[in-house]
C-alpha positions as CSV (number, residue, x, y, z in Angstrom):
1,M,28.4,72.2,101.1
2,A,30.5,75.4,102.2
3,N,29.3,78.5,101.0
4,S,31.7,80.4,98.8
5,P,33.6,83.5,100.8
6,P,32.0,86.8,98.6
7,S,33.9,88.1,95.8
8,H,35.5,90.5,97.5
9,Y,36.9,88.4,100.3
10,L,40.7,87.6,99.0
11,D,41.3,84.1,98.9
12,I,44.3,83.8,100.3
13,G,45.4,80.1,99.1
14,Q,45.2,81.8,95.4
15,L,48.2,84.0,97.0
16,G,50.0,81.4,98.6
17,E,50.3,79.5,95.0
18,D,50.7,83.3,93.4
19,L,53.7,84.1,95.5
20,V,55.1,80.3,95.3
21,S,54.5,80.6,91.6
22,Q,56.4,83.1,91.2
23,W,60.0,82.2,93.3
24,L,59.6,79.1,91.1
25,Q,59.8,81.6,88.0
26,S,62.5,83.4,89.5
27,T,64.7,80.5,90.0
28,G,64.2,79.1,86.4
29,W,61.1,77.0,86.5
30,V,58.5,77.6,83.8
31,I,54.8,77.2,85.2
32,L,52.6,74.7,82.8
33,H,49.3,74.7,85.2
34,R,47.8,76.0,88.1
35,R,45.0,74.4,89.8
36,F,45.0,71.5,87.6
37,A,42.1,69.7,88.4
38,C,40.5,65.8,88.1
39,R,38.1,63.2,89.8
40,W,40.7,62.6,91.8
41,G,41.8,65.8,92.8
42,E,43.9,69.3,92.3
43,I,47.8,69.9,91.9
44,D,48.8,73.6,92.9
45,I,51.3,73.9,91.0
46,I,52.6,72.0,88.3
47,A,55.8,73.5,86.3
48,E,58.6,72.3,84.4
49,Y,63.0,72.7,84.5
50,A,64.0,73.0,80.8
51,G,67.4,70.4,81.4
52,D,71.0,71.6,79.8
53,S,70.1,71.7,75.9
54,Q,74.4,71.0,75.4
55,T,74.2,67.8,78.2
56,K,71.1,66.9,76.8
57,N,69.5,66.2,79.9
58,H,65.9,65.6,80.3
59,S,63.8,68.3,81.8
60,T,62.2,67.9,85.1
61,L,58.7,68.6,86.0
62,I,57.1,69.0,89.6
63,F,53.8,69.1,91.2
64,V,53.7,71.3,93.9
65,E,51.5,71.3,96.4
66,V,51.3,75.0,98.5
67,K,50.2,75.1,102.0
68,T,49.1,78.8,103.0
69,R,48.4,79.0,106.7
70,S,48.1,81.8,109.7
71,P,51.0,81.7,112.0
72,G,50.3,79.5,115.2
73,S,47.8,76.8,112.8
74,W,47.1,73.6,114.5
75,D,48.7,71.6,111.3
76,G,52.4,72.6,111.8
77,G,51.9,75.4,108.7
78,G,50.6,72.8,107.0
79,R,53.0,70.2,107.0
80,N,50.5,67.9,109.0
81,A,47.6,68.3,106.0
82,I,49.9,66.5,103.3
83,T,48.9,62.7,104.4
84,P,49.2,59.9,102.8
85,K,45.8,59.7,101.9
86,K,46.6,63.0,99.9
87,Q,49.7,61.9,99.2
88,T,47.7,59.0,96.6
89,K,45.4,62.2,96.0
90,L,48.4,64.2,94.0
91,W,49.4,61.1,92.8
92,R,46.6,59.9,91.1
93,T,46.3,63.2,90.0
94,A,50.1,63.6,88.3
95,E,49.0,60.6,86.6
96,I,46.1,61.8,84.9
97,F,48.1,64.8,84.1
98,L,51.0,62.9,82.6
99,A,48.1,60.4,80.8
100,E,47.0,64.1,79.0
101,Y,50.5,64.9,78.5
102,P,51.9,61.9,77.0
103,Q,54.5,64.1,75.8
104,K,56.0,64.3,79.1
105,A,55.3,61.3,80.6
106,D,59.1,60.3,80.4
107,Y,60.5,63.3,82.4
108,P,61.6,62.9,86.0
109,C,59.0,63.6,88.2
110,R,58.8,64.6,91.6
111,F,56.2,65.9,94.7
112,D,57.4,69.3,96.1
113,V,55.5,71.4,98.9
114,A,55.8,74.6,99.5
115,I,54.4,76.1,103.2
116,V,53.8,79.8,103.0
117,C,52.7,82.0,106.4
118,C,49.9,84.6,105.7
119,R,49.3,87.4,108.4
120,Q,46.9,90.4,107.9
121,I,48.7,93.6,108.6
122,T,46.6,96.4,110.9
123,D,47.4,100.2,110.8
124,N,49.4,99.4,113.9
125,S,51.6,96.0,112.4
126,T,55.2,96.3,111.1
127,V,55.7,94.9,108.5
128,M,58.6,92.4,109.4
129,V,60.4,89.7,106.7
130,P,62.1,87.2,109.1
131,E,65.3,86.0,107.8
132,K,65.0,82.5,106.8
133,V,62.2,83.8,104.4
134,L,62.7,82.2,100.4
135,A,60.2,85.2,99.1
136,S,57.1,87.4,100.6
137,S,54.5,90.2,99.1
138,L,52.3,92.4,100.4
139,V,48.7,92.3,98.6
140,A,46.4,94.6,100.3
141,T,46.3,94.1,103.9
142,Y,48.0,90.8,103.9
143,Q,51.5,89.7,104.4
144,L,53.0,86.5,102.7
145,E,56.1,84.5,103.3
146,L,57.7,81.5,101.7
147,R,59.3,80.0,104.8
148,E,59.8,76.5,103.3
149,Y,59.8,74.8,100.2
150,I,60.9,71.2,100.9
151,A,61.5,69.7,97.3
152,D,60.9,65.6,96.9
153,A,59.0,65.8,99.8
154,F,57.4,62.4,99.4
155,D,58.8,59.9,96.2
156,S,56.5,57.1,97.0
157,V,53.0,56.1,97.4
158,T,50.8,53.4,98.8
159,Y,47.4,52.9,97.1
160,N,44.5,52.5,99.0
161,A,42.6,50.3,97.7
């Protein structure tokens, strides 16, 4: 088992999730859970968007996988890490969530992926935010950018027995 980082190091994955959570909240989503875990795996963010009460639309649930990577990562900024096996784990974890919260079981659901770029800022670095960034933040010596948000990134999963 890998050693946990010492407590004085920042958890870059959590910082990416914080950025995405803040962005989702700014667009009207309510965060229900962060790092919801069960025996199948973990979902980084579970959020709900309340429907319009005048049109009687149901709320929508999203299960968000956040991938925080440094520039030039080997896995396409995290996109290539969402394998069919990972999708199956997320799907099963979402089923457990819905079983624990049956009042939400009939809500429309979707699986989204957020791609966050993280780079360390040095004394001579310039903080630049590219034009197409959805949200950004500076935390300690790190610049985080929500570069891409893929709504409905996958919608069906084939279970591997």
